[in-house]
PyMOL commands that place a pseudoatom at each C-alpha (Angstrom):
pseudoatom trace, name=CA, resn=MET, resi=1, chain=A, elem=C, hetatm=0, pos=[-55.508, -28.929, 6.844]
pseudoatom trace, name=CA, resn=LYS, resi=2, chain=A, elem=C, hetatm=0, pos=[-54.702, -31.885, 8.310]
pseudoatom trace, name=CA, resn=LYS, resi=3, chain=A, elem=C, hetatm=0, pos=[-56.199, -32.559, 11.953]
pseudoatom trace, name=CA, resn=GLN, resi=4, chain=A, elem=C, hetatm=0, pos=[-53.377, -32.751, 14.662]
pseudoatom trace, name=CA, resn=LYS, resi=5, chain=A, elem=C, hetatm=0, pos=[-53.121, -36.611, 16.530]
pseudoatom trace, name=CA, resn=LYS, resi=6, chain=A, elem=C, hetatm=0, pos=[-54.414, -36.592, 19.636]
pseudoatom trace, name=CA, resn=GLN, resi=7, chain=A, elem=C, hetatm=0, pos=[-51.230, -37.483, 21.706]
pseudoatom trace, name=CA, resn=LYS, resi=8, chain=A, elem=C, hetatm=0, pos=[-51.290, -40.592, 24.238]
pseudoatom trace, name=CA, resn=SER, resi=9, chain=A, elem=C, hetatm=0, pos=[-50.513, -41.010, 27.581]
pseudoatom trace, name=CA, resn=ASN, resi=10, chain=A, elem=C, hetatm=0, pos=[-48.118, -43.021, 28.988]
pseudoatom trace, name=CA, resn=ALA, resi=11, chain=A, elem=C, hetatm=0, pos=[-51.168, -45.453, 30.115]
pseudoatom trace, name=CA, resn=GLN, resi=12, chain=A, elem=C, hetatm=0, pos=[-52.237, -45.601, 26.580]
pseudoatom trace, name=CA, resn=LEU, resi=13, chain=A, elem=C, hetatm=0, pos=[-48.722, -46.504, 24.958]
pseudoatom trace, name=CA, resn=ILE, resi=14, chain=A, elem=C, hetatm=0, pos=[-48.047, -48.898, 27.511]
pseudoatom trace, name=CA, resn=ILE, resi=15, chain=A, elem=C, hetatm=0, pos=[-51.555, -50.705, 27.305]
pseudoatom trace, name=CA, resn=GLY, resi=16, chain=A, elem=C, hetatm=0, pos=[-51.311, -50.616, 23.516]
pseudoatom trace, name=CA, resn=ALA, resi=17, chain=A, elem=C, hetatm=0, pos=[-48.273, -52.649, 23.612]
pseudoatom trace, name=CA, resn=LEU, resi=18, chain=A, elem=C, hetatm=0, pos=[-49.918, -55.135, 26.211]
pseudoatom trace, name=CA, resn=LEU, resi=19, chain=A, elem=C, hetatm=0, pos=[-52.198, -55.455, 23.632]
pseudoatom trace, name=CA, resn=THR, resi=20, chain=A, elem=C, hetatm=0, pos=[-50.153, -57.545, 21.475]
pseudoatom trace, name=CA, resn=GLY, resi=21, chain=A, elem=C, hetatm=0, pos=[-50.576, -60.375, 23.330]
pseudoatom trace, name=CA, resn=LYS, resi=22, chain=A, elem=C, hetatm=0, pos=[-46.920, -61.126, 23.999]
pseudoatom trace, name=CA, resn=HIS, resi=23, chain=A, elem=C, hetatm=0, pos=[-45.129, -61.817, 27.889]
pseudoatom trace, name=CA, resn=LEU, resi=24, chain=A, elem=C, hetatm=0, pos=[-43.089, -58.018, 28.023]
pseudoatom trace, name=CA, resn=ARG, resi=25, chain=A, elem=C, hetatm=0, pos=[-41.474, -56.512, 30.587]
pseudoatom trace, name=CA, resn=SER, resi=26, chain=A, elem=C, hetatm=0, pos=[-40.832, -53.324, 32.152]
pseudoatom trace, name=CA, resn=ARG, resi=27, chain=A, elem=C, hetatm=0, pos=[-38.069, -53.206, 29.379]
pseudoatom trace, name=CA, resn=ASP, resi=28, chain=A, elem=C, hetatm=0, pos=[-39.518, -54.673, 26.567]
pseudoatom trace, name=CA, resn=ILE, resi=29, chain=A, elem=C, hetatm=0, pos=[-42.328, -52.346, 27.158]
pseudoatom trace, name=CA, resn=SER, resi=30, chain=A, elem=C, hetatm=0, pos=[-39.845, -49.373, 26.847]
pseudoatom trace, name=CA, resn=GLU, resi=31, chain=A, elem=C, hetatm=0, pos=[-38.059, -50.304, 23.769]
pseudoatom trace, name=CA, resn=MET, resi=32, chain=A, elem=C, hetatm=0, pos=[-41.200, -51.138, 22.176]
pseudoatom trace, name=CA, resn=VAL, resi=33, chain=A, elem=C, hetatm=0, pos=[-43.011, -47.758, 22.717]
pseudoatom trace, name=CA, resn=LEU, resi=34, chain=A, elem=C, hetatm=0, pos=[-39.672, -46.119, 21.609]
pseudoatom trace, name=CA, resn=GLU, resi=35, chain=A, elem=C, hetatm=0, pos=[-39.239, -48.091, 18.726]
pseudoatom trace, name=CA, resn=LYS, resi=36, chain=A, elem=C, hetatm=0, pos=[-43.296, -47.436, 17.754]
pseudoatom trace, name=CA, resn=GLU, resi=37, chain=A, elem=C, hetatm=0, pos=[-44.288, -44.394, 18.883]
pseudoatom trace, name=CA, resn=GLY, resi=38, chain=A, elem=C, hetatm=0, pos=[-40.768, -42.797, 18.830]
pseudoatom trace, name=CA, resn=LYS, resi=39, chain=A, elem=C, hetatm=0, pos=[-41.175, -41.695, 22.426]
pseudoatom trace, name=CA, resn=LYS, resi=40, chain=A, elem=C, hetatm=0, pos=[-38.982, -42.409, 25.534]
pseudoatom trace, name=CA, resn=ILE, resi=41, chain=A, elem=C, hetatm=0, pos=[-40.293, -43.969, 28.635]
pseudoatom trace, name=CA, resn=LYS, resi=42, chain=A, elem=C, hetatm=0, pos=[-38.107, -44.900, 31.779]
pseudoatom trace, name=CA, resn=ILE, resi=43, chain=A, elem=C, hetatm=0, pos=[-37.861, -47.996, 32.843]
pseudoatom trace, name=CA, resn=GLN, resi=44, chain=A, elem=C, hetatm=0, pos=[-38.927, -47.587, 36.307]
pseudoatom trace, name=CA, resn=ASP, resi=45, chain=A, elem=C, hetatm=0, pos=[-42.028, -45.201, 35.118]
pseudoatom trace, name=CA, resn=VAL, resi=46, chain=A, elem=C, hetatm=0, pos=[-43.184, -48.191, 32.944]
pseudoatom trace, name=CA, resn=ALA, resi=47, chain=A, elem=C, hetatm=0, pos=[-42.867, -50.367, 35.797]
pseudoatom trace, name=CA, resn=SER, resi=48, chain=A, elem=C, hetatm=0, pos=[-44.773, -47.891, 38.025]
pseudoatom trace, name=CA, resn=MET, resi=49, chain=A, elem=C, hetatm=0, pos=[-47.943, -47.937, 35.579]
pseudoatom trace, name=CA, resn=LEU, resi=50, chain=A, elem=C, hetatm=0, pos=[-47.675, -51.622, 35.390]
pseudoatom trace, name=CA, resn=SER, resi=51, chain=A, elem=C, hetatm=0, pos=[-48.270, -52.107, 39.098]
pseudoatom trace, name=CA, resn=LYS, resi=52, chain=A, elem=C, hetatm=0, pos=[-50.596, -49.616, 38.937]
pseudoatom trace, name=CA, resn=ILE, resi=53, chain=A, elem=C, hetatm=0, pos=[-53.162, -50.892, 36.337]
pseudoatom trace, name=CA, resn=SER, resi=54, chain=A, elem=C, hetatm=0, pos=[-52.788, -54.323, 37.263]
pseudoatom trace, name=CA, resn=ASN, resi=55, chain=A, elem=C, hetatm=0, pos=[-53.765, -53.836, 40.518]
pseudoatom trace, name=CA, resn=THR, resi=56, chain=A, elem=C, hetatm=0, pos=[-57.452, -54.675, 40.198]
pseudoatom trace, name=CA, resn=GLU, resi=57, chain=A, elem=C, hetatm=0, pos=[-58.081, -51.997, 43.045]
pseudoatom trace, name=CA, resn=LYS, resi=58, chain=A, elem=C, hetatm=0, pos=[-56.815, -49.172, 40.998]
pseudoatom trace, name=CA, resn=SER, resi=59, chain=A, elem=C, hetatm=0, pos=[-57.674, -50.412, 37.790]
pseudoatom trace, name=CA, resn=ASP, resi=60, chain=A, elem=C, hetatm=0, pos=[-60.628, -52.719, 36.076]
pseudoatom trace, name=CA, resn=LEU, resi=61, chain=A, elem=C, hetatm=0, pos=[-58.009, -53.777, 33.447]
pseudoatom trace, name=CA, resn=GLY, resi=62, chain=A, elem=C, hetatm=0, pos=[-56.242, -55.751, 36.188]
pseudoatom trace, name=CA, resn=TYR, resi=63, chain=A, elem=C, hetatm=0, pos=[-58.687, -58.763, 36.071]
pseudoatom trace, name=CA, resn=PHE, resi=64, chain=A, elem=C, hetatm=0, pos=[-57.276, -59.066, 32.570]
pseudoatom trace, name=CA, resn=ILE, resi=65, chain=A, elem=C, hetatm=0, pos=[-53.685, -58.687, 33.248]
pseudoatom trace, name=CA, resn=LYS, resi=66, chain=A, elem=C, hetatm=0, pos=[-51.458, -61.348, 34.197]
pseudoatom trace, name=CA, resn=ARG, resi=67, chain=A, elem=C, hetatm=0, pos=[-48.225, -60.581, 36.523]
pseudoatom trace, name=CA, resn=VAL, resi=68, chain=A, elem=C, hetatm=0, pos=[-45.633, -63.676, 36.659]
pseudoatom trace, name=CA, resn=LYS, resi=69, chain=A, elem=C, hetatm=0, pos=[-42.174, -63.172, 38.569]
pseudoatom trace, name=CA, resn=LYS, resi=70, chain=A, elem=C, hetatm=0, pos=[-39.461, -64.360, 36.567]
pseudoatom trace, name=CA, resn=GLY, resi=71, chain=A, elem=C, hetatm=0, pos=[-35.948, -63.980, 37.949]
pseudoatom trace, name=CA, resn=ASN, resi=72, chain=A, elem=C, hetatm=0, pos=[-35.858, -60.566, 39.723]
pseudoatom trace, name=CA, resn=SER, resi=73, chain=A, elem=C, hetatm=0, pos=[-37.911, -59.251, 37.855]
pseudoatom trace, name=CA, resn=PHE, resi=74, chain=A, elem=C, hetatm=0, pos=[-42.077, -59.591, 36.431]
pseudoatom trace, name=CA, resn=THR, resi=75, chain=A, elem=C, hetatm=0, pos=[-43.289, -60.193, 33.195]
pseudoatom trace, name=CA, resn=TYR, resi=76, chain=A, elem=C, hetatm=0, pos=[-46.594, -59.189, 32.134]
pseudoatom trace, name=CA, resn=ASN, resi=77, chain=A, elem=C, hetatm=0, pos=[-49.413, -60.241, 29.470]
pseudoatom trace, name=CA, resn=MET, resi=78, chain=A, elem=C, hetatm=0, pos=[-53.228, -59.904, 28.739]
pseudoatom trace, name=CA, resn=VAL, resi=79, chain=A, elem=C, hetatm=0, pos=[-55.897, -62.729, 28.510]
pseudoatom trace, name=CA, resn=LYS, resi=80, chain=A, elem=C, hetatm=0, pos=[-56.589, -63.752, 25.283]
pseudoatom trace, name=CA, resn=GLU, resi=81, chain=A, elem=C, hetatm=0, pos=[-59.959, -62.930, 25.467]
pseudoatom trace, name=CA, resn=VAL, resi=82, chain=A, elem=C, hetatm=0, pos=[-59.709, -59.074, 26.296]
pseudoatom trace, name=CA, resn=LEU, resi=83, chain=A, elem=C, hetatm=0, pos=[-57.162, -58.668, 22.981]
pseudoatom trace, name=CA, resn=LYS, resi=84, chain=A, elem=C, hetatm=0, pos=[-60.745, -57.896, 21.185]
pseudoatom trace, name=CA, resn=LEU, resi=85, chain=A, elem=C, hetatm=0, pos=[-61.064, -54.766, 23.223]
pseudoatom trace, name=CA, resn=SER, resi=86, chain=A, elem=C, hetatm=0, pos=[-59.509, -51.526, 21.651]
pseudoatom trace, name=CA, resn=GLU, resi=87, chain=A, elem=C, hetatm=0, pos=[-56.519, -49.284, 22.766]
pseudoatom trace, name=CA, resn=GLU, resi=88, chain=A, elem=C, hetatm=0, pos=[-58.987, -46.557, 23.624]
pseudoatom trace, name=CA, resn=LYS, resi=89, chain=A, elem=C, hetatm=0, pos=[-61.841, -48.951, 25.658]
pseudoatom trace, name=CA, resn=ALA, resi=90, chain=A, elem=C, hetatm=0, pos=[-59.041, -50.811, 27.266]
pseudoatom trace, name=CA, resn=TYR, resi=91, chain=A, elem=C, hetatm=0, pos=[-57.683, -47.695, 28.724]
pseudoatom trace, name=CA, resn=GLU, resi=92, chain=A, elem=C, hetatm=0, pos=[-61.271, -46.680, 29.663]
pseudoatom trace, name=CA, resn=LEU, resi=93, chain=A, elem=C, hetatm=0, pos=[-61.004, -49.593, 31.960]
pseudoatom trace, name=CA, resn=THR, resi=94, chain=A, elem=C, hetatm=0, pos=[-58.026, -48.355, 33.953]
pseudoatom trace, name=CA, resn=LEU, resi=95, chain=A, elem=C, hetatm=0, pos=[-60.032, -44.815, 34.928]
pseudoatom trace, name=CA, resn=LYS, resi=96, chain=A, elem=C, hetatm=0, pos=[-62.042, -44.640, 37.992]
pseudoatom trace, name=CA, resn=ILE, resi=97, chain=A, elem=C, hetatm=0, pos=[-64.011, -41.225, 36.729]
pseudoatom trace, name=CA, resn=GLY, resi=98, chain=A, elem=C, hetatm=0, pos=[-65.018, -39.931, 33.058]
pseudoatom trace, name=CA, resn=LYS, resi=99, chain=A, elem=C, hetatm=0, pos=[-68.230, -39.268, 31.306]
pseudoatom trace, name=CA, resn=ASP, resi=100, chain=A, elem=C, hetatm=0, pos=[-69.482, -42.234, 29.198]
pseudoatom trace, name=CA, resn=ARG, resi=101, chain=A, elem=C, hetatm=0, pos=[-66.260, -44.016, 29.972]
pseudoatom trace, name=CA, resn=TYR, resi=102, chain=A, elem=C, hetatm=0, pos=[-66.425, -47.705, 29.055]
pseudoatom trace, name=CA, resn=THR, resi=103, chain=A, elem=C, hetatm=0, pos=[-67.067, -49.799, 32.534]
pseudoatom trace, name=CA, resn=LEU, resi=104, chain=A, elem=C, hetatm=0, pos=[-66.317, -53.389, 33.335]
pseudoatom trace, name=CA, resn=GLU, resi=105, chain=A, elem=C, hetatm=0, pos=[-70.129, -54.165, 33.715]
pseudoatom trace, name=CA, resn=GLN, resi=106, chain=A, elem=C, hetatm=0, pos=[-70.069, -53.248, 29.947]
pseudoatom trace, name=CA, resn=ALA, resi=107, chain=A, elem=C, hetatm=0, pos=[-66.588, -55.253, 29.072]
pseudoatom trace, name=CA, resn=LEU, resi=108, chain=A, elem=C, hetatm=0, pos=[-68.607, -58.363, 30.570]
pseudoatom trace, name=CA, resn=LYS, resi=109, chain=A, elem=C, hetatm=0, pos=[-72.009, -57.728, 28.487]
pseudoatom trace, name=CA, resn=GLU, resi=110, chain=A, elem=C, hetatm=0, pos=[-70.182, -56.971, 25.595]
pseudoatom trace, name=CA, resn=PHE, resi=111, chain=A, elem=C, hetatm=0, pos=[-67.593, -59.812, 26.062]
pseudoatom trace, name=CA, resn=PRO, resi=112, chain=A, elem=C, hetatm=0, pos=[-69.175, -62.675, 28.684]
pseudoatom trace, name=CA, resn=SER, resi=113, chain=A, elem=C, hetatm=0, pos=[-65.917, -64.916, 28.490]
pseudoatom trace, name=CA, resn=LEU, resi=114, chain=A, elem=C, hetatm=0, pos=[-64.108, -62.570, 30.510]
pseudoatom trace, name=CA, resn=LYS, resi=115, chain=A, elem=C, hetatm=0, pos=[-66.584, -63.211, 33.202]
pseudoatom trace, name=CA, resn=LYS, resi=116, chain=A, elem=C, hetatm=0, pos=[-64.195, -66.254, 34.567]
pseudoatom trace, name=CA, resn=TYR, resi=117, chain=A, elem=C, hetatm=0, pos=[-61.600, -63.579, 35.454]
pseudoatom trace, name=CA, resn=VAL, resi=118, chain=A, elem=C, hetatm=0, pos=[-63.582, -61.726, 37.520]
pseudoatom trace, name=CA, resn=LYS, resi=119, chain=A, elem=C, hetatm=0, pos=[-63.936, -63.485, 40.853]
pseudoatom trace, name=CA, resn=PRO, resi=120, chain=A, elem=C, hetatm=0, pos=[-68.307, -63.463, 42.598]
pseudoatom trace, name=CA, resn=GLY, resi=121, chain=A, elem=C, hetatm=0, pos=[-68.169, -60.854, 44.885]
pseudoatom trace, name=CA, resn=ALA, resi=122, chain=A, elem=C, hetatm=0, pos=[-65.611, -58.695, 43.329]
pseudoatom trace, name=CA, resn=ARG, resi=123, chain=A, elem=C, hetatm=0, pos=[-67.846, -56.305, 41.752]
pseudoatom trace, name=CA, resn=PRO, resi=124, chain=A, elem=C, hetatm=0, pos=[-69.539, -53.784, 43.154]
pseudoatom trace, name=CA, resn=LYS, resi=125, chain=A, elem=C, hetatm=0, pos=[-66.137, -52.219, 44.955]
pseudoatom trace, name=CA, resn=SER, resi=126, chain=A, elem=C, hetatm=0, pos=[-66.784, -51.345, 48.712]
pseudoatom trace, name=CA, resn=LYS, resi=127, chain=A, elem=C, hetatm=0, pos=[-64.276, -49.737, 50.803]
pseudoatom trace, name=CA, resn=PRO, resi=128, chain=A, elem=C, hetatm=0, pos=[-64.402, -51.479, 54.081]
pseudoatom trace, name=CA, resn=GLN, resi=129, chain=A, elem=C, hetatm=0, pos=[-65.166, -49.363, 56.607]
pseudoatom trace, name=CA, resn=PRO, resi=130, chain=A, elem=C, hetatm=0, pos=[-62.585, -48.297, 59.568]
pseudoatom trace, name=CA, resn=LYS, resi=131, chain=A, elem=C, hetatm=0, pos=[-62.939, -50.109, 62.947]
pseudoatom trace, name=CA, resn=LYS, resi=132, chain=A, elem=C, hetatm=0, pos=[-63.833, -47.126, 65.613]
pseudoatom trace, name=CA, resn=ALA, resi=133, chain=A, elem=C, hetatm=0, pos=[-62.136, -47.040, 68.349]
pseudoatom trace, name=CA, resn=VAL, resi=134, chain=A, elem=C, hetatm=0, pos=[-63.556, -48.210, 71.585]
pseudoatom trace, name=CA, resn=VAL, resi=135, chain=A, elem=C, hetatm=0, pos=[-62.493, -45.225, 73.855]
pseudoatom trace, name=CA, resn=LYS, resi=136, chain=A, elem=C, hetatm=0, pos=[-62.919, -46.542, 77.712]
pseudoatom trace, name=CA, resn=ASN, resi=137, chain=A, elem=C, hetatm=0, pos=[-64.170, -44.246, 79.947]
pseudoatom trace, name=CA, resn=THR, resi=138, chain=A, elem=C, hetatm=0, pos=[-62.142, -44.764, 83.399]
pseudoatom trace, name=CA, resn=VAL, resi=139, chain=A, elem=C, hetatm=0, pos=[-62.537, -42.714, 86.089]
pseudoatom trace, name=CA, resn=LYS, resi=140, chain=A, elem=C, hetatm=0, pos=[-59.723, -42.708, 88.523]
pseudoatom trace, name=CA, resn=LYS, resi=141, chain=A, elem=C, hetatm=0, pos=[-61.152, -42.400, 91.871]
pseudoatom trace, name=CA, resn=ALA, resi=142, chain=A, elem=C, hetatm=0, pos=[-58.766, -40.253, 94.103]
pseudoatom trace, name=CA, resn=ASP, resi=143, chain=A, elem=C, hetatm=0, pos=[-57.307, -41.163, 96.916]
pseudoatom trace, name=CA, resn=PRO, resi=144, chain=A, elem=C, hetatm=0, pos=[-58.376, -41.063, 100.366]
pseudoatom trace, name=CA, resn=PRO, resi=145, chain=A, elem=C, hetatm=0, pos=[-57.043, -37.932, 102.014]
pseudoatom trace, name=CA, resn=LYS, resi=146, chain=A, elem=C, hetatm=0, pos=[-53.802, -38.929, 103.953]
pseudoatom trace, name=CA, resn=SER, resi=147, chain=A, elem=C, hetatm=0, pos=[-54.973, -38.540, 107.699]
pseudoatom trace, name=CA, resn=LYS, resi=148, chain=A, elem=C, hetatm=0, pos=[-52.709, -37.001, 110.156]
pseudoatom trace, name=CA, resn=PRO, resi=149, chain=A, elem=C, hetatm=0, pos=[-50.507, -39.559, 112.208]
pseudoatom trace, name=CA, resn=VAL, resi=150, chain=A, elem=C, hetatm=0, pos=[-52.498, -39.772, 115.378]
pseudoatom trace, name=CA, resn=LYS, resi=151, chain=A, elem=C, hetatm=0, pos=[-49.861, -39.372, 118.288]
pseudoatom trace, name=CA, resn=ALA, resi=152, chain=A, elem=C, hetatm=0, pos=[-50.072, -41.409, 121.016]
pseudoatom trace, name=CA, resn=ALA, resi=153, chain=A, elem=C, hetatm=0, pos=[-52.091, -39.486, 124.270]
pseudoatom trace, name=CA, resn=LYS, resi=154, chain=A, elem=C, hetatm=0, pos=[-50.511, -39.099, 126.804]
pseudoatom trace, name=CA, resn=SER, resi=155, chain=A, elem=C, hetatm=0, pos=[-50.796, -41.320, 130.641]
pseudoatom trace, name=CA, resn=PRO, resi=156, chain=A, elem=C, hetatm=0, pos=[-52.684, -38.862, 132.321]
pseudoatom trace, name=CA, resn=ALA, resi=157, chain=A, elem=C, hetatm=0, pos=[-50.470, -37.242, 135.163]
pseudoatom trace, name=CA, resn=GLU, resi=158, chain=A, elem=C, hetatm=0, pos=[-51.907, -38.630, 138.480]
pseudoatom trace, name=CA, resn=SER, resi=159, chain=A, elem=C, hetatm=0, pos=[-51.278, -35.722, 141.416]
pseudoatom trace, name=CA, resn=VAL, resi=160, chain=A, elem=C, hetatm=0, pos=[-52.393, -37.105, 144.980]
pseudoatom trace, name=CA, resn=MET, resi=161, chain=A, elem=C, hetatm=0, pos=[-52.916, -34.039, 147.540]
pseudoatom trace, name=CA, resn=THR, resi=162, chain=A, elem=C, hetatm=0, pos=[-53.661, -35.028, 151.101]
pseudoatom trace, name=CA, resn=ILE, resi=163, chain=A, elem=C, hetatm=0, pos=[-56.092, -31.921, 151.860]
pseudoatom trace, name=CA, resn=SER, resi=164, chain=A, elem=C, hetatm=0, pos=[-56.060, -31.651, 155.935]
pseudoatom trace, name=CA, resn=LYS, resi=165, chain=A, elem=C, hetatm=0, pos=[-58.519, -28.693, 155.969]
pseudoatom trace, name=CA, resn=PRO, resi=166, chain=A, elem=C, hetatm=0, pos=[-61.768, -28.852, 154.074]
pseudoatom trace, name=CA, resn=GLN, resi=167, chain=A, elem=C, hetatm=0, pos=[-61.202, -24.919, 152.533]
pseudoatom trace, name=CA, resn=ASP, resi=168, chain=A, elem=C, hetatm=0, pos=[-58.290, -25.890, 150.968]
pseudoatom trace, name=CA, resn=ILE, resi=169, chain=A, elem=C, hetatm=0, pos=[-60.592, -27.667, 148.362]
pseudoatom trace, name=CA, resn=GLU, resi=170, chain=A, elem=C, hetatm=0, pos=[-61.701, -24.363, 146.424]
pseudoatom trace, name=CA, resn=LYS, resi=171, chain=A, elem=C, hetatm=0, pos=[-57.999, -23.265, 146.508]
pseudoatom trace, name=CA, resn=ILE, resi=172, chain=A, elem=C, hetatm=0, pos=[-57.582, -26.971, 144.538]
pseudoatom trace, name=CA, resn=PHE, resi=173, chain=A, elem=C, hetatm=0, pos=[-60.326, -26.367, 142.040]
pseudoatom trace, name=CA, resn=ALA, resi=174, chain=A, elem=C, hetatm=0, pos=[-59.755, -22.669, 141.631]
pseudoatom trace, name=CA, resn=GLU, resi=175, chain=A, elem=C, hetatm=0, pos=[-55.958, -24.098, 140.869]
pseudoatom trace, name=CA, resn=ILE, resi=176, chain=A, elem=C, hetatm=0, pos=[-57.529, -26.542, 137.987]
pseudoatom trace, name=CA, resn=ILE, resi=177, chain=A, elem=C, hetatm=0, pos=[-59.776, -23.675, 136.497]
pseudoatom trace, name=CA, resn=ARG, resi=178, chain=A, elem=C, hetatm=0, pos=[-56.720, -21.453, 136.169]
pseudoatom trace, name=CA, resn=LYS, resi=179, chain=A, elem=C, hetatm=0, pos=[-54.363, -24.142, 134.553]
pseudoatom trace, name=CA, resn=VAL, resi=180, chain=A, elem=C, hetatm=0, pos=[-57.695, -25.360, 132.079]
pseudoatom trace, name=CA, resn=ALA, resi=181, chain=A, elem=C, hetatm=0, pos=[-58.179, -21.489, 130.903]
pseudoatom trace, name=CA, resn=GLY, resi=182, chain=A, elem=C, hetatm=0, pos=[-54.521, -20.664, 129.982]
pseudoatom trace, name=CA, resn=VAL, resi=183, chain=A, elem=C, hetatm=0, pos=[-54.726, -24.080, 127.634]
pseudoatom trace, name=CA, resn=GLY, resi=184, chain=A, elem=C, hetatm=0, pos=[-57.059, -22.551, 125.036]
pseudoatom trace, name=CA, resn=LYS, resi=185, chain=A, elem=C, hetatm=0, pos=[-58.780, -24.913, 122.621]
pseudoatom trace, name=CA, resn=ALA, resi=186, chain=A, elem=C, hetatm=0, pos=[-57.450, -28.299, 123.669]
pseudoatom trace, name=CA, resn=ASP, resi=187, chain=A, elem=C, hetatm=0, pos=[-59.444, -30.928, 124.431]
pseudoatom trace, name=CA, resn=ILE, resi=188, chain=A, elem=C, hetatm=0, pos=[-58.187, -31.865, 128.454]
pseudoatom trace, name=CA, resn=GLN, resi=189, chain=A, elem=C, hetatm=0, pos=[-59.963, -34.710, 130.497]
pseudoatom trace, name=CA, resn=VAL, resi=190, chain=A, elem=C, hetatm=0, pos=[-59.068, -33.580, 133.983]
pseudoatom trace, name=CA, resn=ASP, resi=191, chain=A, elem=C, hetatm=0, pos=[-60.155, -36.668, 136.379]
pseudoatom trace, name=CA, resn=VAL, resi=192, chain=A, elem=C, hetatm=0, pos=[-60.905, -35.468, 139.628]
pseudoatom trace, name=CA, resn=ALA, resi=193, chain=A, elem=C, hetatm=0, pos=[-60.617, -37.673, 142.875]
pseudoatom trace, name=CA, resn=ILE, resi=194, chain=A, elem=C, hetatm=0, pos=[-61.424, -36.641, 146.223]
pseudoatom trace, name=CA, resn=ARG, resi=195, chain=A, elem=C, hetatm=0, pos=[-61.619, -39.132, 149.529]
pseudoatom trace, name=CA, resn=ILE, resi=196, chain=A, elem=C, hetatm=0, pos=[-61.959, -37.749, 152.308]
pseudoatom trace, name=CA, resn=GLU, resi=197, chain=A, elem=C, hetatm=0, pos=[-60.831, -39.685, 154.931]
pseudoatom trace, name=CA, resn=GLY, resi=198, chain=A, elem=C, hetatm=0, pos=[-61.909, -38.466, 158.739]
pseudoatom trace, name=CA, resn=SER, resi=199, chain=A, elem=C, hetatm=0, pos=[-60.381, -38.845, 162.309]
pseudoatom trace, name=CA, resn=GLU, resi=200, chain=A, elem=C, hetatm=0, pos=[-61.417, -41.683, 164.169]
pseudoatom trace, name=CA, resn=ASP, resi=201, chain=A, elem=C, hetatm=0, pos=[-61.838, -40.176, 168.059]
for i in range(1, 201): cmd.bond("trace and resi %d" % i, "trace and resi %d" % (i + 1))
show_as sticks, trace
zoom trace
């Protein structure tokens, strides 16, 4: 009984087309895969996959894929030095996880000529640290309590009385005390000026 051939993913089929070394558009790759493998891949799906595997932030294979704009579309091709890789190894360079997968470090060691396509400092990749938001703790000062407008004090009423008899003084003080007691807790200032005028014999 023949062992069933493992079906290739769209990414593997696209990479296989690029490994021909030709300059290809999404439409060209779609037609090539259909003719060679008998599998139909939508042109927009090919374009989406090409955008991903040619991006060095998402795929290490992206270091070796050239993307050139021609008119309203892009053409893709692999650098000649990477064409020595097998389709399986080239595909594994697009993966970020996987046990025993073929890594960029292995490719650079096996094919030193590829080093010129990897910019210094590009490896290892490190994600930029998010900026910490600085929160200023500002305490709003409470507005001072509004003071009630102070009414202008009324000018004291002046009353001039003429006392003809000394015993009238007691009556006057008694009247003042009675009026003050009736006002309550109000602050009252009472100024009493007594002037005694004697008659000359």
